[in-house]
C-alpha positions in Angstrom: -0.2 0.2 -0.2 1.1 3.3 -0.7 2.1 5.7 1.7 -0.6 8.9 2.3 0.2 12.0 2.0 0.0 15.0 4.7 -2.0 17.9 2.6 -3.3 20.1 6.0 -4.0 20.5 9.6 -7.0 21.2 10.6 -7.4 22.4 14.4 -11.1 21.1 16.9 -12.6 23.5 19.1 -14.4 21.3 21.7 -18.0 23.0 22.8 -20.7 21.3 24.1 -22.8 20.0 20.3 -19.3 18.6 19.9 -16.2 19.7 17.8 -16.1 22.5 15.4 -13.8 23.5 12.9 -11.8 26.2 14.4 -8.9 26.6 11.5 -7.8 24.7 8.5 -4.3 25.5 6.7 -3.5 23.6 3.4 0.2 22.8 2.5 2.0 25.2 -0.1 2.1 22.7 -2.7 -1.1 19.7 -3.0 -0.9 17.0 -6.1 -3.0 17.3 -9.1 -5.0 13.8 -7.9 -6.1 15.3 -4.4 -7.5 18.2 -6.1 -9.1 15.8 -8.9 -10.7 15.8 -5.1 -12.7 18.8 -5.6 -14.1 18.5 -9.0 -16.2 16.4 -10.7 -14.7 17.1 -14.7 -11.0 17.9 -14.0 -10.6 18.8 -17.8 -12.9 21.8 -17.2 -11.2 23.7 -14.6 -7.8 23.5 -12.6 -7.7 26.5 -11.0 -8.4 24.6 -7.2 -5.6 26.4 -4.0 -3.8 28.1 -7.5 -5.1 31.2 -5.3 -4.1 29.8 -1.8 -0.7 28.8 -2.3 0.6 32.4 -3.3 -0.1 32.8 0.7 3.0 30.8 1.3 4.9 33.0 -0.5 3.9 36.3 -0.3 4.7 38.1 3.5 0.9 39.4 4.2 0.1 35.6 3.3 3.2 33.9 5.5 2.3 36.8 8.4 -1.6 35.3 8.2 -0.5 31.5 7.9 1.8 32.6 11.4 -0.8 34.0 12.5 -3.4 31.1 12.5 -0.9 28.9 13.8 -0.4 31.0 16.7 -4.4 31.1 17.1 -4.8 27.1 16.4 -2.0 26.4 19.7 -4.2 28.4 22.1 -7.4 27.6 21.4 -7.5 23.8 19.5 -8.0 21.1 21.6 -8.4 18.6 19.1 -5.9 18.6 16.1 -6.3 16.5 12.9 -4.1 15.7 9.6 -5.0 16.0 6.0 -4.3 13.1 4.3 -4.8 11.8 0.7 -3.8 8.7 -0.9 -1.2 8.5 -4.5 -3.9 6.8 -6.7 -0.4 7.4 -9.2 1.3 4.1 -7.6 -1.2 2.1 -7.9 -2.5 -0.3 -10.6 -5.8 1.1 -10.3 -7.7 3.9 -13.7 -8.9 5.5 -11.1 -6.7 9.3 -10.8 -8.6 10.2 -7.7 -7.4 11.0 -4.6 -8.9 9.4 -1.3 -9.0 12.4 1.3 -9.4 11.7 5.2 -8.8 13.7 8.6 -6.8 11.4 11.0 -6.4 12.5 14.8 -3.3 12.9 16.1 -2.3 12.0 19.7 0.1 11.8 21.3 2.4 15.3 23.4 0.8 19.1 24.2 -1.2 20.9 21.4 1.6 22.6 20.4 3.8 19.5 20.2 1.7 18.2 18.0 1.7 21.5 15.5 5.2 21.4 15.7 5.1 17.5 14.3 2.0 18.4 12.0 3.8 21.5 10.2 7.2 19.3 9.6 5.0 16.1 8.0 3.4 18.5 6.1 3.7 17.1 1.7 5.9 14.6 3.1 4.2 11.2 3.1 3.7 8.8 5.5 3.9 5.5 5.4 1.2 2.5 8.0 4.3 1.1 10.0 4.8 4.5 11.2 1.1 4.9 12.4 0.2 1.6 13.0 1.9 -1.2 14.6 1.8 -4.8 13.6 -1.5 -6.8 15.4 -2.5 -3.1 16.8 -6.3 -2.1 18.0 -7.4 0.9 15.8 -10.5 3.2 16.1 -12.1 3.7 13.0 -14.6 6.8 12.8 -17.3 6.8 10.0 -20.8 7.0 8.9 -23.6 4.3 8.7 -26.6 4.4 7.7 -27.8 3.0 10.9 -29.7 -0.6 10.0 -28.6 -1.8 13.8 -28.2 -5.7 14.2 -30.7 -7.2 12.1 -28.5 -8.4 9.5 -29.7 -9.6 5.2 -33.0 -10.1 5.3 -34.1 -13.0 2.6 -38.3 -13.3 2.2 -37.7 -15.1 -0.3 -36.2 -17.9 2.0 -39.6 -18.2 4.2 -41.4 -21.5 4.9 -44.2 -21.7 2.3 -47.1 -24.1 4.4 -47.8 -26.9 1.4 -50.7 -28.1 3.8 -52.9 -25.1 1.7 -51.2 -25.6 -1.1 -54.3 -28.0 -3.2 -55.8 -28.2 -6.6 -58.8 -28.3 -4.7 -58.7 -24.6 -5.0 -58.6 -23.6 -8.5 -62.4 -25.5 -9.0 -63.4 -22.9 -5.9 -63.5 -25.4 -3.1 -61.4 -24.1 -1.0 -58.1 -24.4 0.4 -58.4 -27.6 2.8 -58.1 -31.4 2.0 -60.9 -32.7 3.9 -63.8 -31.4 5.7 -61.9 -33.1 9.3 -59.3 -30.9 8.5 -61.0 -27.6 8.1 -62.8 -28.5 11.5 -59.5 -28.8 12.8 -58.0 -25.5 11.9 -60.9 -23.4 12.4 -62.1 -24.5 15.8 -65.9 -24.1 16.7 -67.7 -22.1 14.5 -71.1 -19.7 14.9 -73.2 -21.5 13.0 -71.6 -24.9 13.4 -73.2 -24.2 16.9 -75.7 -23.3 16.4 -76.9 -26.5 14.4 -75.4 -28.6 17.8 -77.7 -26.6 20.1 -80.7 -27.0 18.2 -80.7 -30.8 17.3 
């Protein structure tokens, strides 16, 4: 599996309603396979992040990046990286990269941010993040079907007692009178006949 590439930092603030995104910083150079993620028709326009990249080059932009970085150190409680896959290294037809947020744990927020800043635009292999036979938590959104599993309607048991040729002739689906009495139980008209006799 090819290593993922770190392309951004997201700082989250804890609120009573859950985590809220505070700041997002992206890398100076973003690959085309990552930019493809933001387009439905890649051949129509390739302008994503062309203006954003200039923030890392001019003085005003660098000041803004440093200001965002220092404010993330002050206010954020959760730091996550934005990473994308390298599809061109896989033998697949797909050129569009997959994006994901990966939470950074261990140390203070300032230490996390310093580590992430070093990792921007760098390749992160799997063995640098996970160890052999290590338990991991995966966050995702599901439809919420619960534990019911698959339900096959075609596998219902069909009681063959009620499938008879007599029903085609308009004589009901019971094979005999005794069978009908046993199934239906005491009927009102039958009880009235027995009392009258």
